N, C-alpha and C positions, 0 to 999 in steps of 0.2 A: 321202830325208832320214833320217839316222841317228836312233835313238831311245834313250832311257834305259830300262834294265830295272830294275824294282823287284821285289825278292823279299821277301815277308813270311813270317812263321813258320807261319801257318795261313791257310786260305781266308777265314775271317770277317774277319780283319784286312786281307787283300788286297782284299776287296770294299769295305771302308770307305774305304781309300786310293783305290781306283779310282773310287769315287763322288765323292770330294772333287776328284779331278783330272779328272773327267768322262771317264774311260776307259769308254765305253759299248759298245764293240765286243767281242764275245765271240770268242775264238780257242781252238784246242785247248790252248794253253798258259796262258790266262788272259784278261785284259781289256786293251784298248789303245785309244789314240787316235793322233793324228799325232805326238805328242811322247813318249809313254810306253807301255811294256808293263808290266803288273802281273801277277806270277805268285806262287807260293807253295810253301813246303815243307809237309810234314805232320809237323812236329816234326823229329826227326833223319832225314835221308835217307842219311847216311853215318856210319859208325862205325869203331872200331878192330877189326882182325882178331883172332881168337882164336888161341892158340898153334898149334893143329893146322892152322890156315889159313896160318900162316907156315912151318911145317915139319911134315911128316907124322909125324915121329918123336914129336911131342908128343901124338899121338892116344892113345897109351898113357901113363897117368899113372905116372911113376916118380920116386922120390926123387932118384935120381942125376942126373936132368935139371934139377933145381931148384938155384938160382932161375933163372927165365926172365926175363931183363932186356935185351931188345933196346933199343938206343939210339934207333932209329926204329921205331915200330910202324906197319906198313902200314894203309891204309884199305880199306874195302869198302863197297859199296852195300847197304843194308838190303833184304832180299829182298822183303818185303811192300809196300815203297813204291818198287820199281824203276821202275815206269812213270812215276811223278811225277818221279823223279830224271832219267830220260831226257829228259823235257820241259824241265826246268830246265837241264840240261847243254846241250841244243841251243840254248836261248835265250842262255845265257852266251856261247856261241861263235858266235852268229849274226852274219853280216856286217851285219845290219840294226841291231845294237846296238853303240854306241860307248862306253857307260858303264853301270856297274851301281851301283845304290843298295841297300845292305843296310837292310832295314826289319824285321829280325827283332826280337824283344823286347829292350828296353833292359836288358841284363844280361849276366852272364858266360855263361850257357847259350845265350842267343840269339846272342851273338857266335860261340860255338863252332859252332853249327848252320850259320851262314853260311860260316865259314872252311873247314870241312871239305868242304862242297859245292864251294866255289870252288877249293880245292886239288885235290880229286879230279877236277874237270872240266878240270884243266890250263888254267884260264883265267888270262890275264895282262892283262886289260883293267883300267883304273883303276876304283876303286870309291869311293863316298861312303857316309856313314852317316847315316841318319835316326834321331835319338835323341829319342824321345817316350815318355812314361809314361801318356798319356791318349789315348783314341781319339775324342775329340770332334772335330768338324769344324775348330773353331778351333785345337786342339792340332796337328792334322795340317798345317793350312795354315802355322802358325807354325813347325813343324818343318822344312818344306821351305824356308822363308825362311832358316833357320839351318843348312842342311845342312852336314855336317862331312866333312873328309877321312877316309877309312878308316884311314889310318895313325895317326890320333890315338888309335885304340883297339887298337893293337898290344899294349900291356901288358895290356889286358883279355883279349885272345886268349891271350897267353902264360900268364896266370893260369888260364884255363879249360882249356888243353891240359895244363898241369901237373897240374891236378886230375884230368883224364881219365886221364893216365898213372899217377898215384898209385892211382886206383881199379883200373886194369888190373893194375899190379904187385902190389898187395896181394891183390886178388880172385883172380887167376889162380894165384898162387903159394900163398897161404894156403889156398885151397879145396882145392888138390891135397894139400898137407901133411896137413890134417885128415882128408880123405877117405881117404888111404892109411893114416894112423895108426889110425883108428877103423873102417876097413873099411866105410864107408858114404859115400854121396854127400852131402857137406856143403858148403854155400855160405857163404863168409866174405867180408865186404866192409868197406871203409873206413867206410861210413856204417851199413850194415844191422847189422853185428855189435855195435857199441857201443849202437845203438838197441835191439837185441834184449836186450842185457845190462840196459839200464834197465828194460825190461818185466819181465824175469825177476826183477830185484832188487825191483821193486815187488810182484810177485806173491808173492815170498818174505815180504815184510813183511806182506802180507795174511794169508798162510797161518800165519805164526807170531805174529800179533798176539794179545796177551793183554789183555783189557779190564781197566780199573781205574777205581775211583771217584776223581774229582777235583772240585775246586770252582773257581768263578770268582767274582770280586767286582766288582760294578758300583755306581757311585755316581750318584745322581740330583741334578744341579745346577740343576734347574728348566728352563733353556733347552736343556740338553744332558745326555747321559750320558757317563760316562767309565769305562773298565775299568782295573782294577789289573793291572800286569804286573811281572815280575821284571826290574829294570833291568840286572842283571848277566848275564841269560841271552841268548845269541845265537841261540837256537832260536825263531823266530817262531811255530812251530806249538805250542809247549808253554810259552811264557813267561807265559801268562795262567793256567796251571793251578796250583792250590794243592792239595797232597797231603792236608791234614787240615782238618777243620772247626775244630779248636782254633786253627790258624794264621789262619784266616779271621776268627774272633772276635777274636783278638788285634789283627789289623790294623785291624778296625772300631773297637775301643776306642782304639787309638793315634791314629786320625785324626778320630774323631767330634767335631764341634764346633770343630775346628781350622781355621785359615786355610791355604790352599794357594797356591802360586805357579805360574802357567802359564808354561812355558818352551818 
């Protein structure tokens, strides 16, 4: 009897699913019963090749070789998790399996993890998608009742592979440009570089900070307190700051004993 193969993103999730489905028999590839085999990835098992793995000429970093923009970036198995990939690939293509269920995390990255393994394994079996965001027994059971066709998530995969290609194009090319220009091994990335810029900007603000005295004004209305703020200021960090004590005293005189309107 053919079985359905379920692949989770990590072992802990696979064990939860196996427990709910009563897959109690341990095998070299995971856990199974008469109907299901549950296995797992270890995060990414497959990734995009680096330039020098596509063409040996890119081993030496040269400006004249840039930009490197292959239309299709080949895949490779991640070396440190090769053994787990071999297990999953064998299960994907096993004659004992007639259908695959993707149970990686419900999101763009989880979808990419599964699709790259599926593609690199040269598997063409139909696959379904388990889409759950909670690992309670009830959520898992409900998810299997509402199992979806894998093709429903093609757009999510296209989004994730586009993001991966964007990371590759920017990282591989920009890192080489800056490394060559500044004669140092520099890493530039779509996410890491703007994030680093935010950190540097914040550190600069700290380093160049000049302390100054300012005042704030609070009114006690009995049941609650209210703070004065500059209604025309768009800066939420400084719109309660008043530069001079004289201004504070003037505001106090202007409002003291007066009625206000809550809006």
